[in-house]
N, C-alpha and C positions, 0 to 999 in steps of 0.2 A: 440453518444446517445445510451443508452441501448435499447435493443429490447423488454425488459420486459414492459408490461403494467398492470401487476397484482398488484393492490394497496391493498394487503391483510392485511397490517398493521403488518407485521412480526416484524418490529422495530418501531412501533408506540410509540411515546413519547421519543425516543432516540434522543440525540443530538450528532452529529458526526463531527469531524474535519478530513479532508482528505488532506494529503500533496501531492504535485505533481499532484494536482487535475485538472489542466487546460486541460489535454489531456490524451490519452491512458488509462491505467488501473485506474488511479485516477479519470478521468472523468466518466468512466463506473461505478466505485464504487459509486461515488457521485449520479449519476442518479439512480442506483439500490437502494441505501439506501433511497433516497428521495421518490421514487415511492412506496416503501414499508412502508412509514409512518414516517421516520426520518426527522429532520431538519439537514441540512448539511452546514458546513463552508468549503469553498474551498480555500486552501492556496497554493500559487505558486509564484515562481519568476516572472512568466508571469501574472501580475495582470490583464491586459486587457483580457487575455484569461480566467482567473478564473472568472472575472466579467461577461463576456459574457455567460459563462456556468451557473452562478448563475441566470442571467436574464432569460435564456431559461428555467431553472427549475421552476422559479417563474411564468413564463407565463403559463406553463403547469399545475403546481400543486398548484399555489396560492402564493400570496405575503407573504414573510416572511419564505418561505420554505428553501431558500438558501441565503447565503451571501458569500462574497469573501474578501480575505486578501492577501497582499503581505507578503511573508515569504521566507527568505533565510534560509533553514533548517540547514546550517552549522554555523549559527550565534547563539551561545548559548544565548546571551543577547536578541536577537530578539524574542525568543520563548515566553517568559512570557507575553509580551503585546498582542501578537496575541491570545494566549490561553485565556487571560482575556477578550479581546474584543469579541472573538467568543462565550465565555460562556455568556457574557452580551447580545449579540445579540440573542442567541438561548434560553436563560433561563437555561443554565447549559451546562455541557459537560459530556457525558457518554461513548463515543466511540472515539478512536483515531485510524486512519488508517495511519500508516507510510509507504507511498508508494513511495516517491521521490527517484530516483536512476538513476545511469548511468551504462553503460556496455561497457567500453573501452576494446579493444583488447590489448594484450601485454604478452610477456613471461617473465620469471624470469631474462633473460639477456637483453631484449630490452625495457622493460617498463620504461619510465622515472620516476625518483623519484617524481617529482612534480605531475605527473598523478596518481601515486600510492597514494600520500597524498590526492589528490582531490577525488579519488574514496573512500577512507576510510572516508573522511569528509562527503561526500554526502550520502553514503550508510550505514555507521555505526554510526558516531558521531551524525547524525541527529536523529537516533532512540533513542540513549542514551539521548540526550538533550530533545527531544520531549516527551519521556515517563516520564522523571523526572519532566518536567514542567507540564505535563498533570495530573499526579497523585495528585498533590497539589489541583487541582480543582475537579478531578473525585471522590475523596473520599467523597465529599459532594453530589454526584449524583449517588450513587450506586443503582443497580448493573451496573458495567462497563466492558468494553472490549477494550483491545489494540490489534490491528491486524497489524502485521508486514509483509510486502511483502518481502520475501526472494526470493529464486530461487532454482530449482533443481540443479543449478550450485553451490549451497552452500553445496550440499551433494555428488555430483559427479564432480570430477575435470577435467580440460582440460589444456593442455600445453599452450594454447593461451589466456587464460583469468585469469592470475594469480591474478590480483587485484580484479576482479569481483568474482572469486571463493572464495577468502579469505574473502572479505567483506560480502558476502551473508552467508558464514558459521558463521561468527561472529554474524550476525543478528539472525540466528537460535539459537545459544547458549545464546545470550542476551535475547531473548524472554523467554527462560526457566528460566533464573535467575530472570527476572522481575516477572514471574508467581509464582515462589517459594517465593519471597519476599512478594508479596501481600498476598499469602496464610498464610505465617507465621505471618504477621501483622494483620491478621483477616479482611483484606479488600476484599469486594466482587467485586474484579476487576480481570478479567482473562486476560491472555496474550498468544497468539498463533501466529504461523507463517504460511505463505502460500508459497508454493514452485512450481511455474509454470515452465513448459518447455518454448520453444519458443512461444511467443504470438504475434499476428499480430498488433503491435503498432509501433510508430516512433522509439522505442528503437532498432528495428531490422534494421533500415535504413543503418547503417554502417557495417552490417554483410553480407559478401558474395559479389558476383559479378553478373552482368547481370540485367535483368529487375526484377521488384518486383515479378512478377509471377514466374520467374525462380528461384529467391532466396528462395521464400516460398516453392516451390516444392522441392528444394534441402534440405531444413531444414526438411520438412515433411518426407522425406525418412529416417531420423534419428530417427523417432518416431514410435514405434510399431503400433499404431493405424492409422498411415499414414496421419496425418494432424497436422498443427500448431494450437495453441489455439486462441480463440477470446477473446477480453476484457471481455465480459459477462461471460465467463467461470470462470474467476478469480473473477469478481464482485459477482457472486452467492456464492462463498466461503466466501467472505467478509461479505455478507449479513447474512449467517449462523452464522459466528463467532461473528458478532455484535449483533445477536439476543439472546434472552434468551433460544432459542432452544438448544444452545450449552453450557448451564450453567454448565455441568459437564466436560467441556473440557477446560483445561488450561495447559500450558507448552507443548502443543502438536503441531503437524505440519500436514498440509494438502498438500499432494503431488498431483499436477495437471500436471503430466508429461507424460501422454499418454502411460504409461508402461515402460518408459526408465529405471527406477530403479528396475524393475522386471527382467531385463536381466542379 
């Protein structure tokens, strides 16, 4: 649950779809957007988790604030009915947050091809499929914003995350291409990417050894400011990019890396 309780209406009237929304960054983003005035559709493979989150949001913020849908983001044909159902439930669609992703370890020599393919499908194909499906509806509900969750790992490589590095770099460039397309077509729909460093979510569960406290401490030592991120750190950037406060920002990237890229 987001720590923010400021219902300032920064995204009042916005209708947002968040993928991978049942936990982690997706759940934090859904809470943040809802608490600042948006309606949110939470899409996830884990429908029960997405529905539980939608119920919690509706209890706190009022019935009809949130809804939930099953979505396999790698299924191109599955996107259109979810987009249409979400738009029908919310009265439109003006924000898409492409958040679903995985972060498997693997080097160029030891990463299995099937895991490479799965990483590209979840991290890259989903953004391509989702953005294309969403634009069809978003053009009727402008101004709009597509927010793609990339990673600082899409800008700075590691020997041990060949698939993750490559996929998140692809999301970075895909975001720019979408932004330029929308601008060329005269669509008031912006597209930007967010690039966090390590964030304290279940995505970190498979990284490192020892207790959670030991693993987080080790990761924090790699970050100049000395701490890993929290989900709300990313959710606040999603809030800004979804809002009209960022209306002059498109094809850009927000680095939430604690100073890593400055070294």
